[in-house]
N, C-alpha and C positions, 0 to 999 in steps of 0.2 A: 183017610184023610191024615198026612205027614205031619207030624210032630216036631218041633226042632226044639235041639237037644236043648239044655241049661248056659254049655261054653259056650255053642255057635253063640244064642242068643246074647250072649252077656259081651261075646270077642262084637257081635257086630253093632251095637249101643256102643259100644266104649268104641270101635271106629267109626263112628256118624259121630260121637261126641269130638272125638279127636277134629273130625272135619269143619261141624259147626263152629269149633273153636280158632281150628285156620284163615275164616272168614275175617276174624276182629282181629288180625293182627296185620304190619304193613307186607305188601307184595309188591315191595320197589324192584326186590333181586328177583322177581317172579318175570318168568317169560307170559306172554298170550295163549300158547298153546300148552303152558301149566295150568294155567286158571281155566284153560275151556274146558281139561279135561277133570278138574277138581269142579267143576260146573256139572257137567255130564255124572259124573257118580252121584252128586247132589240128588240131581233129578231124577235118577235111577233109582236111587234109594227112599222115595216119597214117595205117597200114595197123596196122589187131588186129580181133579175131576178136569185138570187146564190143561191146554193141550203142549205136548213136549215144546213146539217152537213158541209159544209164547211162553212159558214158564222160566225156559234160555233168555228168551228180550228180556224179560223181567228181572232176573236174577244177573245178566248183565246190566241193567241198567242200574240196581242196588249197590252191585261193586261199584260202579262209576260216582256215584252220589259217597259212598262211604271213603276211596279216596280223594277226596275230592273236601273231605270233611275232616279228613288225617292230614293232607296239606293244610288247610288253613288253622290248623289245632299244633300244627307245629310252628307257625308262623306267628303265631299268637305268642308264644314261648317264648321268640324271635326278642321279639316285641318287650316285653315283661320284660327280659334280660335286659335288652336296650335302655330302657327307662331307669330301673331300680342301678345301673350302671351310675346313667349321668344323673340321676338322685345322690346317689354315695359325691358323685366327684364334685355336687354343686353345698353339699351337707357340708364335705372339706373347708372347700371355698370360702363361707357363710354367706350360701349368698341364698335366696333363694328361686321356685321353677318361675319360671318365663315361658310363658305360650311361645314367644317367636321365636327361640330357642329349640324348642320342642320340636318346631314345624320344619327344621333346617335339616340340609344331609339326609342323612339312606335313613333315617327316621320315617322323614317327610315322604319319601318314594314307597317303602313297605306301604303309610297307611294311604296312601292313596288310592293304594291298589285295592286293597283287603275290605273284601266284602263281609267279614264279622265283625257282632257286636259289639267287640271287645276294642278292634279295631276303629271302628264305624265313634264309639264312644271316644276315643282319645284324639280324634279328629275333633271332635266338638269341643271333650274339654281346654286341649291345648291349643282352644285357637289361636291366631296370631296375636299381641296385645295390641297393637300398631292398624288394625281393621279399622274399617270408619264404619262396617255397620256394628250396631245399635241394635241389641233385641230387645224389647218391649219387656222381657219375660225376667231381667235386670233389675233386684234388688234395692232399694232406696237404703241410702246410711241414713236417714230421717223422714220424717211425718210432716205432712202438710196437713194444714187445717181446713175441712171442707164442710160448710155450713149452706144448708138448703135454707134460704131464706122464703121463698114466698113458690106459690104454683097458681100459674094461668091457665084458669080454666073457663072452655067457653066453646071451642067450636067443636063441630057439630062434625070433622072428618079430618086424619091425620096432616100434622102443621111440616110441612117442608120448610120451611126457613125461618126466618124469624135475621132484626136489626133495631138497630140503638141509634136512638136519634144524636146531632154531633151540636146541635145547639139545645137552650131552653125553652122551652120545658123538658125538658130529659124523659121520652115519652120509650115505651117496649113496642114494635111491628113486628105482627105476623103473620105469614101466609101460607094458605090453608088449601086443602081437597074439595071442602065444602065449597069453591064458590067465593071465598070472602077473604078481606087484610082488614086487621083488628090493631086497633092503638093500643097500650095499658097503661096505667099507674102502674111505674117500678115498684113504689113503696107499698102501695094497699093491693097491687093484685087486681083491682079494676076495671073493667072494660071501659073505654071514656068513645069511642071512636069504632066505625065500622062500616071500613066498605064494602062496598057491593055491585060496583059499575060491570065488575067479569060474566062471564057466558061460561067462563072453565073454569078448572082448577088453578087456581093461583098460587104461581109455581116461587117465586121470591118478590121482596120487597126491601129495596134501598129510601135511604133519606136524603134530601138535597143536604150541601155542607151550610150553604150559609139562614135556605129559608126554612118555611112550613110549609115544603111538599114532599109527597111519596111517589116512589117510579115502583109501581109493579110489573109481572111479568104472568103470563097466561096460556093455559091450554086453549083458550079460542083463537091463540094464531095472533095476539094484540101484548101491548104494554099501552101502559096508562101513566098521564102521573095527575097527580088531583090533589089539590092543597086541603088541608085540614086545621082546623083552631082549636084545642082544646084548654082543658081547664083543670089543675092536678088535683082530688080531695086531697083534704088533711089527713095525710099516714096515721097511723096505730100502732100502737108497741108492736114490738116483733117476738114472738117464744125464741128461746135460744134455743138448737137443734145442734149445736156443735158435734163434728164426729169425726174423727183423724181420717184420711185418705188410707187405710189400711190394703194396700193389693195381697194380704194373706189370709183374709177372710173370706169366706164361703159365705156371702148372702143367700138367703133364697129366692128360688126362682120361680114360685108361686106366683101367679098373674092374678089380679085383683079384676074385680070387676068394673067394665068402663063407666063413666059417667053416662047420664042420661043424658046428655049432650044438649039442653032443652036451651042454651046461650045467656049470655049475661042478661042482666032484669035491665029498663030503660034507657039501651044503646043505641044513644042517636048514632043515624048512618049517612052514609052520603054515595047517590046510585049514579052519577054524571061525572064524569069526569072530564079536570078543562083541557087537559091534553091526547090522543091516541093516535099511537104510534101505527100506523100499519105499512106492511110490505113485504113479511114474511109469509110462506107458505105453510110453516109446518106450528107444531106446539112452538110457543118463546118460553123457553125454560130458566133466562135468569137476565137479570139486566141491571146495569149500575151507571152512577155518573160519570164523567172524565172531569178531571181536576179542572173546578173550577162553575158547575153544573154548570154549563150552557149547551151543554151535549152530553147523548148519554149512548151507550151500546148496549145492543140484545145478543144473544144468543140463540140457538132456535133448532129443531130436531132436522130444521129443512138444510144443515151443512153451513147456512153461514152464519156471520155475528152481522150487525148492521149498525151505523154510525148517523145518527141523526142529530139535527140541529134541535134544539127546546122552543123557539122563540116560532120556528118555521115552521117544524115538524116534518124538514122535510130531508131524505134521505140523502145522507153526505157521501157514504163507505161501503160497499156493500164486502166482506171481508169474507174472501171462498178461498179455498182450500182442503181443509180439512177433508176426510173422504168419510166417513160414521156421524151419527148425530152428534152437536152438540152439546152438555151438560152444564157448563159452565162461565162464567165471567165475569174477571173483575180490573178496573182501575187502580194504577198506581194513585198517592194522595194526593202527591205532590210535583209529576209529570205528569206528561201525557203518553202513557205507557200503557197498551189495553195486552190483557193474556187470558185467551182462552183455550178449554179444553174437552177434550171432544173422548166417544168410546173409537176411537179409533188409535188408541192409545199412546195419544202424545199429544200436549200442551204447543198454543204454539205464543208469539210473543210479536206483538203487532210496534210500531214507531212511530207517533205522532206530532215529535217532537220539534218536524220542520216540515212546515207547511206546504210543500211543492212538494215531495215526498213521502211514500211511509212505503217503511219495510215492515219486512216480516221474517222471524227464525223458527224453525221447529224444530222440538225435542221429543226424543223418544225415549225416553230415559224409564217407562214401564209397560210392563207384557199385560197389562189388561186397560178396562175403563177409564181415564183419568178423571175420575168425578169433583175435583176442583183445583185449583191452583189461585195464590194469593198473592200479592204483596205483600212484604214488610216495609218499616220506615226506613228500613235501610237499603242495600243494594242487594236484595236476597229474593224470590222467589220461593214458596211451599206449595211441592205437590201432592194430593193424598188420589187413594187408586183402590180401585177395585181384585188387584191383585195384596192386598196386607200387606202394602207398604208406604211411607213418607218420604221424603226427599226432598231435599232442604240444597240450593242449588245459587253459587256469587253468578248476579247481571255480569261479570265484567269476564265473569269465565264460567259460559255454561256449559262447556264439555263432557263434565262428569258430577256428581253431585257434593259438596261438602260433606256431608252426612245422611243416611241413609236410616229411617224408623221400620223396623218388623213386626208388623203383627200379627194376631191371631182370627184378625173378623177382616172386611173389607169394608175401609174409610170411607164415610161419606162426606158433606162439605165444612171443612175446616179453617179457624179461624187463627189470625197468632195476638196479643196483648201488644202492645205498643209500647207501654212501660218498661212492662217486667220480660218483654219476648218470649212471651210462655206459646207452643201454642199446644192448643184443643184439640181433640180428633175422637169426634162423635162416630161410633160402631153401631152394622148392623148388630152384635150383640147383642145391646142395650149397654154397651158401658161407654163411658167417656173419660179419656187418659190423655192427660199432662205431660211438654216431654218440653224443656229447651231447645236451641236454637244448634244445641251440637248433638244432639239426637240423645238424650241422658232422658230419662224417664223420672218425673218429680211426683206424679201422684194421680191416685184414680179414683175417679167422684161414686160416694159410696149408692149403693143399689140392692132394695133389697125390696121385699113384699109392704113393706111399709113408707117406702122414701125411694128418689130418683125413676127412671124413663121403666116401662111393663113392655114397649115395643121397641122397634130397629128405633135408635137416634140420628134425623135429619141433619141438623146444622147443630152449630155453634155459634155464637159471638160475644167479643168483650165486649165488658163497656169501661173505658176509662175513665170517667169524672162521678163516678156514684160511690157511693161509702158504702153502703148494704149487698147493691147488688153488682159483683163486678167479672160473672161471668154467665150468660145467659144457655140453654139447651133448650131445643125443641124436638119431637119426634111423631111418630104411627100412632102413638097412645093416646092422641087430640092434646095434647097439654105439652105446656112451655116449664120452663124453670129456672130460677135464679136463682145463680148460687154465689157462697161470698167465698175464694181463694186466697186463703191465706198463707205463701211459700219462703218458708225462712230464709233470711237472705244470703247463707250460708249454703244452703243447698241449691239457691239458684245458681253460683260463682263456680259451682263444682261440673 
């Protein structure tokens, strides 16, 4: 067996070392023939069980990857130099860094084409300050105080919707998948009345603006109107559970055991409605009273919304046009306007102010199911979606939103405070976040293994006339929660 001499072995090792080193240097001045010859020499000088053609292809691919990283590295160096130049210039002029300036000109053009981590970070960090998009992860400069006041437990299944009466006595209403709706004392958390007239899941509940009547929508393809009479019990002292709404606290996600769901004791019940609204061919997912309370609108999975006369129970209008199932409907508090949302990623504005005609406008502002769209007291509509965004619209100009809120989870049925103009966002990830109408985050309600929701939060509702609880939330953990939210005036003005 021939033995390789020491000088020959050392020369070959040096030769291979030089070849290996040559792969890591720039090849911008090399021709394709030189690179091909170099690859062939490398392949011949190495032992491998792979076929020569496969090894050649692999080496060529790795060479291309190396050249791509090399180009990105050079581009990042140029970006860093330009940023340093801009920083020096701004420092000399006594100014601060503005995202709008850093995204102009050549820097914007280079950053938009770069796929490296550094350039992506630059685009995110130095985003234009005039952008209308407001990230939900932006830290607030002040802390809101959130107090968990009362928990309302008694349903045997998840709670889809909740609402607060607009007249005295002030009570809380909940609609549940256990085929029932309940009325609760806000102060004591005691169940006052249970409605058992539906044969399917109760998907929404809304109270008449001036009378003691409730409107519920159900999976049994009907909506019911029923009268109630309740007597409030004597309120009990409330323990102080004040908790700062801190977005930086990492609460435990450990789930507690669900309640036994035996329901409230000695709770009177109603089993027959005063009015039953029929004509839908699918699940009735939501219903609401028009201003004045003489008509109601219902939204269904049969892709239609129906307008009914309360006194005669007759169908006045069938509002068709959505391409997929409806998810929600809402009426304007002072005008004959209705907004419906759908799984077709749109929401529609229906105008009944002129008795002779009714017009409709379609808005395509989301990329996924629009879970709810609600009116505010002013000329705004707020829409939430499964695309993890909430958008604020001006009724006078609905071509583009005036604010966009981006979140980290799908948004369910939202609500807007009339007095404070605060939007409450219930999420699939068990969080409830608060924003102002300009899209600035104000707070996040506390959630831990001791308080807060342990399942998806389905709905939120504000109460403007109760001092103990001014916000309610419900979820699929079978409970509703009453909160007292104190937002500093300075924070609301920002």
